[in-house]
N, C-alpha and C positions, 0 to 999 in steps of 0.2 A: 577862325574861332578864337576868341580872346582867352587868355590864360587866367585861371581863377586859382587863388591860393587861400588856404584857411590858416588863421592864426588862433592859437588856443591860449587863453588868458585865465589866470586864477582869479576868482571872485571872492570878496570878503564882505558878504551881506550882513546886515544887522539881523536880529531875531525876527523883527517884523517883516523885513524883506525876504528872509528865508521862508517864513510861513506863507507869504504870498506866492513865492515860487512853487512851494509844495502844493498850494491850493490850485494853481494853474495846471500843474502836472496831473493832479487828480481829475480836473475837468477834462483834460485831454484823454486820459485813460478811460474815463466814463463814456465820453463821446465816441471813442473808438469802439468800445464794446457794444454800445447801443447801435451804432451804424453797422457793425458786423452782424448783429442779430437781425437788424432790419433787412439787410441784403440777403442773408441766408433764408429767412422766412419768405421773402418775396420770390426768390427763385424756386423754392420748394412748392409753394402754393400756386403761383401764377406763371412761373417760368420767366420772370422779369429780371433784367439786369439793370443796374443803375450806374450812371456816370458820376464823376465828382461834382458836376453842376447839380444833379438831382440830390446828391447827399448834402450839399450846402443848403439847398432849399429845405430839406428835412430838418437840418440843424436849426435853421432860422424860424421856421413856421411850426415845428412840432416839439423838438427837444427843449428849446429855450422857453417855450410857453409852459411846458410841463415841469421844467426844472429851472426856475429863474436864477438860481445860483450859478448857472453856467456863464452868466454875464461877467463873472469875476475874471474869466480868461478873455484875452483879446479876440475879436472876431476872426482876424486873419490867422491866428494861431489854430483855431478850430478848423478853419478851412484847410490848413496844412494837414490836419488829421484825416480829413476826407480824401485829400490827394494821396496820402500815404496808403490808405486802404485801397484806393483804386489801383495804385501801382502794385500792391500786393496781389490783388485779384488778376491783374494782367500777367504778372509773373507766374501765377498758378496755372492760368490757361495756356501759357507758353510752355508749361511743364518745366519751368526753371526753379520752382519752389513748391512747397507743400501748401495746403489750404490754410488761409490765415487763421490764427489762433487768438483767443481772448487774452487780454493783458492782465497779468496778476498784479495785485497791489504790492506784493513784497518782492517778487522775482523779476518783474519786467524792468527795463531800463527807465529811469526817471529823467525825462528830458522833454523839452518843448522847443519849437522853432518859431522865430519871428521873421517873416519875409521882408518887412519894410520897417522904416522908422527906427532902425538901429543906429546908434552912434557910438563912436569910440573916441574918448577924450584923452589923448596921449599926454597932454600937459598936466591935467588934473588927475590922471590915473583913475579913471572911472569909465563905466560903460552904461549906456542908456538901454534898459530892458523895458520894452513896452508892457504895460500892466503892472510894473514894479517901480520903475523910476531909475534914477541914477544910482548905480551900485559901485562901491569901491572895488578896484581891481589892481593888479600888477601888470602894467603894460611894459613888458621887457623888451619889445621891439616895435618899431613904427610900421604900421600896415601901409601898404602901397596900393592905391587904386580906390575904386568906388565900392562902398559896402553893399553886399547883395542880401545877406540874411545873417541872423545870429541864432545859434543853437545853444541853449542853456541846459547843462547837465548837472544833476545833484547825485553824487556818489553815495554808496551805502555808509561810508565813514562820516558823512556830513559835509564834505568839501564840495564846492561848486565851481564849475568852469564854464567859460563862454567860448564857443568856437565861432569865430567871425570869418565869413567868406567874403573875399574882396576880388573885384575884377579890375586888373591893372590896364585894361584896354590895349594890350599888346598881343600880337599873335605869337604862337609857339614857334621857336626857331626850327627851320627845316634841317634835319640831320644830314651832314655831308662829310665825306672823308677825302683826304688827298690821295695821290697816287701810291704813296707808301704810308699807309695808316698805322697808327699805334693801336693795337688791339690788346685788351686785357681780359684774360679768362679768369673766371671766379669759380672756385670749387668750394662748395659748402660741406662741412662735416661737423663732428661733435668735439673732437680734440681741439682743433683750432676752428673757430667759427667760420672763417673764410681764409682761403689760401689763393693768392693771385699769381698770375704768370709773370708779373713784373718783379717778383721777389718779396712782396709785402705780405705779412701775416697779421691776422686779427684774432686775438685770443677770445675764447668763449667765456663770458663772465659767470656762467652757471649761477645765476641769481637765485633760483629756487633752491639749489643745494646749499647756498650760504645761509638761508633763513629757514630751511626745512625743519631744523630742530626746534627753533623758537615757535614756528607755526604749529608744529605738532603739539607743543606744550600748551599753547593758547587754545587750540581746538579741544584738547583733552579737558582743560578747565571749563570750557564752554559747555561741554556735554554734561557736566555735573551741576550746572546751574538750572534753576527752574525757568522754563521757557516763558518769555514775556515779562519776567521780572526786571527791576531796574539794573541789578548786577548783570543779568543776562544781556540786556541791551548795551550796557557799557562795554562788556567784554566782546560783544558782537561787533561794535564799532572798532574796537582795537584790532580784531582779526581782519576786518575790512581794510583798515589803514595799512596793515602789514602787506596784504595782497596788493594794494595800490603802490606801495613802495617797491615791491618786487617788479611789478609791471613798469614803473617809471624808470628804474635802473636798467631794465632790459631794453626798453624803447630808446633810452638815451644812448646806450652803447650801439644799437643798430643804426640810429640816425647818424652818429659820428662816423661809423664805419662806411655806410653807403655814401655819405658825402665825400669821404676821402677817395673811395673807389671811383665814383662818377666824375667828380670835379677836380679834386686835388691831384689825381694821377695824370691829368692832361691827356687822357686817352681819347681817341676818335671813335672807338666802338667798344662796347662791353658785351662779353659772351657769358651767359649764365646757364645753369643746368635746368632742364625741365623735370624737376623731381616729382615723383608720385607721393606726395606727403601723406595723403589719406591711406595709401597702402603701407607706407612706412610706419604709420601709427598703429598698425595691427601687430607690430612686434612688441610683445608684452615686456621684454627686457629693456627696450629702448624708447618706448612711447613717451615716457615722462621727460626724458632728456631731449627728445626731438621736439616735443611741445615747448619746452623751455628755450630751445634754440630759436624757435619762430622762423623756420625757413620760408614759409609763405609770406610773412611780413617783410623779410629781407628782399624777396623778389619784388613785392609790391612797391617798396620804396625805391628800388633800383629802376623800376619801370617809369615811375612818374618823375624821378629826378633826371633820368635820361631825356625825358620830354622837356623838362624845364631848361636844361643846359644844351639842348640840341645835339645829344649824343646818339649814335646808332646803337640799337640793342638787338642782339641775336640770341634766341633761346634754343639751345641744343636739345635735340630730341632725347627723350628719356631712354631710348634704346641704344644711344651712343655710349659705348663702354669706354669712357675716357680714362678710367684707372687701369685698364688692362692693356692698353696700347703703349708701346715704347715710343716716347716722344722723339727719340733720336733716329731710329731706323724704321719704325712702323710695325715691328713684330708684335703679334698678339699673344698675350699670356693667358692660355685657357685655364691653367691651374691656379690662378690667383683667387684667393678667398678673402673674406672680410677681416680675417685675423692678420693677414699679411700687410703690415704698414710700410715695409721696405722690401724691394726685390731687385734682382740683377738680371738684365737682359742677356740671354745666352748667345745672342747673335753679335751684338756690338759691345757687350760687357759693360754697359752703362748701369751704374747703381742709381736706383730711383727711390725717392720718397713718394709714397703712393699719392698723397694729396697734391704735392708739387707737380708730379707727372701729369695728373689729371688736369691741373690748371694750364699747363703748357699745351696739352692736347686740345683743350677748349679754345686756347688762343689761336692755334693753327686752324681749328675748325671754323672760327669766325672769319679768318682771312679768306678762306675759300668760299664762305657762304655769302660774303658781301657782293651784291650785284650793283654795278655802276651804270648809271644812265644820265649823262650830262651833269655829273657831279652829285646827283641825288642818290641816297642810299635807300634801297628797298629790301629790308630784311625779309626773306621768304619764310613761309610757315615751316617748311621742312628743308633746311639748308643742305646743299649737296657737298660731298667730299669725294675722295678717290674711290673708284668703284671697287678696288680690291679691299680697301678698308671697310666699305659699307657692307660687302658680303660677309667679311669676317666678323664684324660686329653683330650682325643679325643672327648668324649661326651660333655664336657663343652667348647670346642674350640669356640671362637668368633673372627672373623677376625678383623684386625686393622681398616679396613674401616668402620665397623659397630659400633665401639666404639668411636664415635665422640661426646664427651661431653664437654661442656664449662668448662674452669677452670682446665682441666687436664694437667698434666705435664709429662706424659709418653705416648709413642706411641705404646706400645705392652702390651698384656694382662699379 
């Protein structure tokens, strides 16, 4: 399977080009809602289900005749809408998602996809968007490979971006480790966003906390404006711009951190925690900080970057109490609470930093989990460790939801 990489570029369309983009987005939203209505009624009345091919025929022979203005959107873009709806129904029948919902004009994401005829002009700093034409852009890096599709997104603040997917025609490297591999354990927390077993730390930018006061002020001013007025719209865009700035700063910090962990550390394998983020979010005192830290996004980036650079990835089971085990002698601290950031082992008298000790345990966990077969690494779903440690960890397991203590800065045992 060839590797595919997406490049996100900022677009600077003119007023006419922006209006055409919004017009195409409206056509896609209208088509999606009509197709969803058609599928729902067909199933309720006659028990029929439709494929994406049937939906394409419905668009061509029914919708476009009844609504000629749908021709403003490229035909292939509308076909992507039917494919997305078919995928949504398949996910529903697999019980992986809820029943598809109608798209709102204000709340739904404003985007459309172009499967073919997309072009990126790196020398002229422009991107060809089918149905719109050449649009000025900032090409900050040169894409490698053959373009597959382009997704245009218009944010609530009025900014536009193009996510260009390229196929570089190369296979993903097979992860392999030497006889004495270098394994890096990564412990995620809130004080320091990530603590690694090789001694490196990455500070938590706490982006939301930096701009929380300004955001609260703007939202308070917005609540006093008449909804729908020009001042309300202007202030609404300002609030959206601030939200995008917070997200951009957070994503930039996470991208730099994961790149250093996976690539710059020169590790052969990465060991990460299998955190129950949805359970941690139920903690009323920490949910906002956990959401700002974006633990799920960190793990997602580590996963695909390990695939890019041919690194082995081991996910430690969430029941593995990495913070409670002494990394020097293996003694298990049953009395460790979330308040305790430092503790001393009564057996070997080693003083531990909670997060550093967890990272060291994850590193040793990964060494014992790696299975070797002719040089190929096969990360198991549930890596094995010493039997004595496994039994101790299971007996002392305390769920995240039960360890809700004030003043704690970590959401996992």
